[in-house]
Each structure stands twice: as structure tokens, then as C-alpha cells.
C-alpha positions in Angstrom: -28.9 0.5 57.9 -30.2 -0.6 61.3 -27.4 -1.2 63.9 -28.6 -3.1 67.0 -26.3 -3.5 70.0 -26.8 -2.9 73.8 -23.4 -1.3 74.3 -23.6 2.4 73.7 -19.9 2.6 72.8 -20.3 0.0 70.1 -23.3 1.7 68.7 -21.5 5.0 68.5 -18.4 3.6 67.0 -20.3 1.7 64.3 -22.5 4.6 63.6 -19.5 6.9 63.1 -17.6 4.4 61.0 -20.5 3.3 58.8 -21.6 6.9 58.3 -18.1 7.7 57.1 -18.5 4.9 54.5 -21.6 6.7 53.1 -24.3 4.8 54.8 -27.3 6.2 56.6 -27.4 4.5 60.1 -30.2 4.2 62.7 -29.5 2.4 66.0 -31.4 0.4 68.6 -30.3 -0.7 72.0 -32.7 -3.6 72.8 -34.6 -6.4 71.3 -38.2 -4.9 71.3 -37.1 -1.6 69.8 -35.0 -3.4 67.2 -38.0 -5.6 66.3 -40.3 -2.6 65.8 -37.8 -0.9 63.6 -36.9 -4.0 61.6 -40.6 -5.0 60.9 -41.1 -1.8 58.9 -39.0 -3.5 56.2 -37.4 0.0 55.4 -33.8 -1.0 55.9 -31.3 -2.4 53.4 -29.3 -4.3 56.0 -29.7 -5.0 59.7 -26.6 -5.5 61.9 -28.0 -7.5 64.8 -26.2 -8.4 68.1 -27.5 -11.7 69.6 -27.3 -10.9 73.3 -29.9 -8.1 73.7 -32.1 -7.0 76.7 -35.8 -7.7 76.3 -35.6 -10.0 73.3 -32.6 -11.9 71.9 -31.2 -11.3 68.4 -32.3 -14.8 67.5 -35.9 -14.0 68.5 -35.8 -10.7 66.6 -34.6 -12.5 63.5 -37.1 -15.3 63.9 -40.0 -12.8 64.2 -38.8 -10.8 61.1 -38.8 -13.9 58.9 -42.1 -15.1 60.3 -43.6 -11.7 59.4 -42.3 -11.9 55.9 -39.5 -9.3 56.3 -36.6 -10.5 54.2 -34.1 -7.7 54.9 -30.6 -9.1 54.9 -29.4 -9.6 58.5 -25.8 -9.9 59.7 -25.6 -11.4 63.1 -22.9 -10.3 65.5 -21.9 -12.1 68.6 -19.0 -13.0 71.0 -20.2 -16.6 70.7 -17.9 -18.3 68.2 -19.2 -21.9 68.4 -20.2 -23.7 65.2 -23.6 -24.5 66.7 -24.3 -20.8 67.5 -23.4 -19.8 64.0 -25.5 -22.6 62.5 -28.5 -21.7 64.6 -28.4 -18.1 63.4 -28.1 -19.1 59.7 -30.9 -21.7 60.1 -33.2 -18.9 61.4 -32.6 -16.9 58.3 -29.4 -14.8 58.9 -27.4 -13.9 55.8 -24.1 -13.7 57.7 -22.4 -14.1 61.1 -19.5 -12.1 62.5 -17.7 -13.0 65.7 -16.6 -10.3 68.1 -14.1 -8.7 68.1 -14.2 -8.3 64.3 -12.4 -6.3 61.7 -14.3 -3.1 60.7 -12.9 -3.6 57.2 -14.5 -7.1 57.0 -17.8 -5.8 58.4 -18.0 -3.2 55.7 -17.1 -5.7 53.0 -19.9 -8.1 54.2 -22.4 -5.2 54.4 -21.6 -4.1 50.9 -21.9 -7.7 49.6 -25.4 -7.9 51.1 -26.3 -4.6 49.6 -25.3 -5.8 46.2 -27.3 -9.0 46.5 -30.3 -7.1 47.7 -30.2 -4.4 45.1 -32.1 -6.6 42.6 -35.1 -7.2 44.9 -35.4 -3.9 46.8 -37.9 -2.5 44.3 -40.5 -5.2 45.1 -40.0 -5.1 48.9 -42.9 -4.7 51.2 -42.8 -1.9 53.8 -44.7 -2.0 57.1 -45.4 0.6 59.7 -47.6 -0.8 62.4 -50.8 -1.8 60.6 -49.9 0.1 57.4 -48.6 -2.0 54.6 -47.0 -0.6 51.4 -46.6 -3.1 48.6 -43.9 -1.6 46.4 -44.2 -4.2 43.7 -47.9 -3.3 43.0 -47.9 0.2 44.6 -50.8 -0.8 46.8 -51.4 0.5 50.3 -53.6 -0.9 53.1 -54.1 -0.1 56.7 -55.5 -2.8 59.0 -56.6 -4.7 55.9 -58.4 -1.7 54.4 -57.1 -0.4 51.0 -56.0 3.2 50.8 -56.4 4.7 47.3 -53.6 7.1 46.6 -52.6 9.2 43.5 -49.2 8.4 42.1 -47.7 11.5 43.8 -49.4 10.8 47.1 -48.0 7.2 46.9 -44.5 8.5 46.2 -44.7 10.8 49.2 -45.8 7.9 51.5 -43.2 5.6 50.1 -40.4 8.1 50.7 -41.6 8.6 54.3 -42.3 5.0 55.3 -39.0 3.9 53.5 -37.2 6.0 56.2 -39.6 5.3 59.1 -38.3 6.7 62.3 -36.1 9.3 60.6 -37.1 12.8 59.7 -37.3 13.5 56.0 -36.9 17.2 55.0 -39.0 19.0 52.4 -36.0 19.2 50.1 -35.4 15.5 50.4 -39.1 14.9 49.5 -38.7 17.2 46.6 -35.8 15.1 45.3 -37.5 11.8 46.0 -40.9 12.6 44.6 -40.4 15.2 42.0 -36.8 14.2 41.1 -35.5 17.8 41.3 -35.7 20.5 43.9 -36.4 23.0 41.1 -39.4 21.0 39.7 -41.7 22.0 42.5 -41.8 24.1 45.6 -41.8 23.3 49.3 -45.4 24.5 49.3 -46.2 21.6 46.9 -44.7 19.2 49.5 -47.0 20.6 52.2 -50.0 20.3 49.9 -49.4 16.6 49.0 -48.6 15.7 52.6 -51.9 17.3 53.5 -53.7 15.2 50.8 -51.9 12.1 52.1 -52.9 12.7 55.7 -56.5 13.2 54.8 -56.6 9.8 53.1 -54.8 8.1 56.0 -57.2 9.8 58.5 -60.1 8.3 56.6 -58.9 4.8 57.6 -57.7 5.7 61.1 -54.0 6.1 60.2 -53.6 9.8 60.2 -51.2 9.8 63.2 -48.6 7.9 61.3 -47.3 10.9 59.4 -46.2 13.8 61.7 -44.7 17.2 61.2 -41.4 17.9 63.0 -41.4 21.7 63.1 -38.4 23.3 61.6 -37.1 19.9 60.2 -39.6 18.1 58.0 -41.8 15.0 58.3 -41.6 11.8 60.3 -43.4 8.5 59.7 -43.7 6.5 62.9 -46.2 4.3 64.8 -44.6 5.2 68.2 -46.6 7.4 70.6 -45.7 11.1 70.4 -42.6 11.8 72.4 -41.3 8.2 72.1 -40.1 8.3 68.5 -38.4 11.6 67.8 -36.6 11.3 64.5 -35.3 14.9 64.8 -32.4 13.5 66.9 -30.5 10.2 66.6 -30.8 7.6 69.3 -27.1 7.8 70.0 -25.8 11.3 69.1 -22.2 11.4 68.1 -19.9 13.4 70.4 -18.9 16.7 68.8 
């Protein structure tokens, strides 16, 4: 789940509460970073504040739908006018919550969106910069050039791009790709990530899959040092 709000206290509270509900949460603090994350198509739900620096939530939503990203979006705003809500829904939002809102109601709306989206998630398109992963056909292209991958290489890429911006550990890749941590070794993960990188290198996309030493692998189109999936954008207080 992607949570977008320019108030750090709100982001931390929502991250803490939604994580306690069993959801994996990434956060963004402004419109441009929210748009970059949302355009990957790798989230199940986006919780999007309307009043954001750099780019409003309305414009983020508009760009998402224009780019063919159909991730469910729940708009959040202090604006409670009927026109504001109608504008958001007309742009393609799947729901609208007025601040201050009940956390119980928020979770209920998110779960409803997850249920509605469960039937279509398998055919969703993932994007990371110029890399496009068509889950329905298991086809991959970078800047319009097809990338031929073996089934195992595709599964590794799908697991990484499906969690773009977040570090995926070797054990998590073992479970996602091989189905069981005992079915293969961590060395097999390293080998297939190497195969994948060589094929991405051949089309100019080798920098999209990075090693985060001591943690795992990160899929990102941000410059090195900008996207660091080894730590959350808003770390929770201990």
C-alpha cells in the first residue's frame, strides 16, 4: 500500500496502524515522488492526500489514469464539499475520505478495495521507468524493446518490480520464485539475479536491479543514493 501525505505525523501514524493490520506500507511526502511510485503499478491500494507540495493529489490521480495505471485510489482531504468529492471520483478515484476520519472506517474501505481488486491483480501491468512487465502475457519490454526471459528469470523480475522501491531479501525471493526456502539455495537466487541483470544490461536497463549489501535486492529507477529501500521513508520511533 502506498500512503501519500505531506504531514510526517500523519504518515507515521498511518504506517504504524496499517502495518499492525497486516499491510505492507510505503510512504511518500509530495506529489512528484508519489507519482513516480504510483506509476510502477506495484501497489494494491494508494491512499492519496489531495493537498500535496509539487503536484496535487488530483493531478497525481489524473496522470495515473492517463498512463493506464488502474490501482485503486482512496482520496483523503479536509475538503468536504460535494464538488470536491465529485471531482475526485470523476478523475478515477475509487473512494473519498474526509479528514478527520475514523481509522476503523479507513481500514474497512481499504479492505473493500483489496477484495474488489483481487480478481484483476494477476493481469496488472507493472512499470518501472521505461521497463514494462505485462503480467497477463508474461512479456517484458524496456523502452519498447522486448526482453526475452526464462520463466525463472521472469519470476525474479516480477517479484522485484512488484515491490519496486523496497528491498526484497534472498529468502523472500526464494519463497516468491521457488515456492519454498528449502527448494533452492541463496546461491541460486544470486545466479538468477545475475542472469536477469545481463539480459537487462543488453537493452540498457541493467541499473534497475541493484544489490543492497547485507539486505537483498532493490528494483528502482531512482539515481543511486536517492532511492534507498533498505530504510523506510518515515522510520517509526522505537
